N, C-alpha and C positions, 0 to 999 in steps of 0.2 A: 712220495706220500709224506704229509706233514701232520703228525699226530700230537705234538705238544701244544697244550693250551696257550702257552706263552707266545706261540707264533701266530695265533688267530688275531688278525688285525682288528676285528670288531671288539676285542677285549682291550685294545690299546687306544680306543677313542675314534677309530676310523669308521665312518658311516658307510654301511653297505645297503644298497637297495637289493630287493629280491623279487621274485615273481608274484603272481596274483593267484586267483582261483583256477588252477589248471583244469580240474575236472569239470567245474561249471562252465568254464569257457569252451571246453571241447564239446560238451553236451548241448548247451544253449546257443552258442555262437557258431560253432562249426558243424552242428548237427550230427555228431558222432555218438553212437550208442556205446555206453560204458557199463557193461554188466558188473555188478558188485562195486560200481563207482571206481573201477580199476583202469588206470591209464597205461600201466606198463605193457599190456599186450600189444599196444601200438608199435612197440619195438620190433615186432615179429615180421613186419612188412616194410618195403621201401616207402610206400605211401604213408604209412603210419609214422615212420621215423621222420619223414619230411614234415608232417604236421607238427610233431614235437619240436623239431629243429626250428621251424618258423616261429612257434610260440616263444621259445627261449630267445630267439634272435630279436623279436619285437621288444622284449624287456631289456635285453642287453643294450639295444640302441638308445634307450633312455639314459642308462648309466654312461654310455659313451658320450652322448651329447652334453651331459652335465659333469663329465670328468669325475664320475663317482665310482666307488667300488661296487662289487656285485657278489651276491651269494647265490650260486646255482644249486637248486634243490632237485634231486633226481625224481623221476616220475614213478617211484617205487613204493608209494604209500600202502598199496595192497599186495606187494610182492613178497609175502611171507607164507609159510606153509599152509595155514588153515584157509586163508583166502585163495591161495593158488589152487588148492584142492577143489574148491567150488568152481573154478574156471578150467579144471582139467589139466593143471600144471603140477608136475611132481618136483621134488627137490632139484634134480638136474636142470629142468627147464627154468626154475626160479633162479638158480645160481647164474645161468646164462643171462636171463633178463636183467638181473641186478648188475652184473658186470658190464653188460653192453650199455646199460643206461649211463653208468659212470664214464665209460669210454666215450660216449657221445658228448657228455658235458666237458670232458677233458679236451676233446677236439674243438669245442666252442671256445674254451679258454685259450687254447693255443692260437686261434685265428682272430680273437676279438681285438678290436682297435679302440683305444680311448678309455675303456672301462678298466680301472685298476685301483686296488687289487681285486682279483677274482678268486673266490673260495668255493670249493666243491663240497657239498653235503650229501651223504647217503640218507635218503628220507625213509623213515620207518613209521608205520601206522599202528594203531592199537590192534590187539588180537581180535577183539570183538567190535561192536558198533561204537564208534567214537562218541556218539551222542548219548549213549547209555552205558552205565557201569554194569554191563550184562555178562562179562566174562570174569568171574571171581577167581583170581589167582593170588597166590602168595608171591612175595618178591622173588623167592627161589624159583617158583614155577615160571614167572615172567622172565627171569634171567635165562632159564633153559630154553624157553620158546624163542626169544629174540636173539639169542646167541647165534643161531643158524644164519639169519640174514646179516647180522653184524659181521660174522665170519667171512661171508662173501665180500662185503664191503672192504674188509681189511686187506684183501688181495688186490685192491684197485688203487686209484689215485685220489681217493677221498681225503679231505682234510679233517672231517669230523662226521658224526652221524647225528641226525636230529629226529627225535620221536615226536610226532605231531598229533594233536587232538587226543591226548591222553586224558582219562577221566578218573584215575585212581592213583594214589600214592604208591601202592604196591607195584603196579606195572612200571611206574616211573623209576622206582628204585631198582627193579630188575633190569631195565634197559641200561641204566648207568653202570651197574655192576658188570653186565655182559660186555659193554664197550671197554671198560677198564681192563677186563681180562684179555680183550683183543688188542689192547694198546691204542685205542682210539678215544679222542675227546668226544664227549656226549653232551647233547643239548636236549632238554625236555620242554615241550610246549603243552601246557594244560589248556583245555577248553572250559568255558564256564557257561552256566545258564544265565537267564536274564537277571537273576539275583546276585550275580558275581561269584557264586559258588560252583564248584565242580559238579558234574552230574550226580555224583554220589552224596552230595550235600556238604562236602568238606570246604571250608573257607579257603580262598585262594592263598592267602598269606600262610595259613597253617599248612597247606599242602606243600608249599615251597620249603618251609622250615623243617617240616617232618621228613621230607625227602632228603634234604641235606643231612639231617640227623642220622638217617638210616644208611647213608652212603659216605659219611665223613666229608661232606661237601665236595664230592668228586665230580659233579656236573660242571661243565665249563660255564654254563649259565642256563637261565630259564626263559621261556617265552609264554605268551598267551596268544591263542589263535581260535578261529571259528566262533567268534562272538563280536558283536558290535561294541565299540568303545563305551557306549551308554550303559552296556550291561556290566562291564567289569570296572569302569572308572570309579564308582563309589567304593569298591573294595580296596582301592589303592590308598592305604592310610598314610597320609603325608608324614614323613619323618620316620617311618618304620624301617628297620635295618634291612628287611627282606626285599624291599623295593630295589636295592642295589643289585640284586641277583637277576632282575628282569632286564635282559639286553635286547630282546626282539619282540615285535608285535606283528601278527598277521591277522588283522581284523576282518570281519564280514562287512560287506557293503550294506546289508539289510539289518534292520532292527528286529526282524522276526525271531521268534524262539526257535530252538532246534526242532521241536515238534511241528511248528508251522513251516519251516523250511523243508522238512521231510515230505509234507503234504502238498507243497507248492507245485503247480503245473507250469508256472512261468517264472522266469528269473527276475528277482528284485535287485537291480543294480545300484539302488540308492543314489546318492549324489556324490560324484567323485571329488568335487571341490570341497564340499562339506566334510567328507572323510579326511581329506588332506589337512583341513583345519583341526580336526580331532587329533590327528597325529602330532601336529605342532603343539597342541595343548598337553598331550601326554608326555612330550619331551620336557615339559616344565615340572612334571611330577616324578618321572623316572630318570634319574641322573645319568644312568648308563645305557640309555636306549640308543642303540646304534644300528640295529637290523630292522629294516622297514619294508614290509610287504603286505600282501592281501590274502584273503581266503575266499570263501564262497561268495559268488556274485561280483567279485572284483575282476578287472582285466587291466591291460596296460594303461588305460586312461586313468585309472585310480592310482597306479604307481607313479604316473607322471605328476598327478596332483599332489601326492605325498612328497615327491621330490621337490616340487615347486615351493611347498610350505616349509620343508625341513632343510633343504639345501640352499634355496634362494637363488639358484642360477636361472638363466633365461629359459623360457618354456621351449619344449621341442616343437 
């Protein structure tokens, strides 16, 4: 287990590809029903584990072809107490799901050929709906809630934990504090609305600086996810110090708002090549952008296009 931020290759300038929109791929491409948008229950059956294994293998193959590094994110975005309760899973079940998910990724890392380095992240989701700031917690309450899942990850081979699609500063601060207490590096990924602000109205730059202030800069880095680059690019004030804290982007393929995505009956995959060009442009604004992946509506084709634009190697 590697917990020191100094050993994370993405903080030393190494480009890491990561995966795409796991849940939307499973629902719209593979025809799998995911109650509560939760992928982790697939770990419960051999067929489900095979689906997840194939999903990650498709993405790892891109990194292997391009001789690039890769960040493996566990399928545990909903594998915390409140969401697990809705799916009939108690703490013992959830502990097993989280540990088994990391064990699966560790197996993929051991057998991967060509992709190097490979980093494993324990993926954490918001306590409430990621698209709405609907679970009002203090930072202390968030720390107490997320400490449980982070504690399970601390017993595995994770290199860091990543909280994805967060919509409030308080929850971000709680996650970071819980990870520090467990001896793990933490990453926070905020989502934004079409105006570039968090769902609770906080400006992106203010959210990052305020979170750093509340945690003494303890986060390894920050990311932005589940928004199209057109939504948050205007919020990236060129020359602002906080831009250096953004190391990863996992954008949506679609330009739809969160509300429109919630109501959509069909997947909007956007244009993979166009999204790849968007990432190339973002690298001109974000000096430390080294983690590149996708979110809702993206699949391995989008990751390949991002790699083509940002790594410049031959296409797969």
